[in-house]
C-alpha positions, 0 to 999 in steps of 0.5 A: 331774372327776366319776366319770362324766367319768372313766369317759367319758375312760377309755372314749375313751382306751382304746377301751372301752365305758362299762360296761367303763370304769366297771368298771375305775374301780370296781375301782381305787377298790375296791382303793384303799379296801380298802388304806386300810381295812387300814392300807396306803398307796396310792402312785401315783408321779408322782401322789401317795399316800394314807394313813390318819391317826389323830385323837385325841378332843378337846373341840369346840364347837357353833358354833350353841349354843356348848356343848362337844361331845365329838368321838370319835377318827377315822381319815381318809384323807390325800392327799399330792400327788406332786412331778411332779403338783405341778410340772405344776399349777404350770407350767400356772398359770404358763403361764396367768398369762403368757398372761393377761399377753400380752393386756394393751395397753400 
């Protein structure tokens, strides 16, 4: 799902204009980004949590030339899926496998 598809889905579900739905989506993303920028985590119960992980500098390798490259320290967002979302995704996968198995002729 792309951002524009998300905007369309929210507009349809909440009976909002696309412009208003886009503003809502942008506000949510901006608030999450600002929280992560300020070293706060973002937790959405049942969905998952986001936090920033610190990565130390290290010596990497350029795969094209094989030369050693110094990689600076960095901070990257990390998403941990929530228990309910994990169960929903796995349940839909199991259902899909069961339905696919029903089509087989014996």
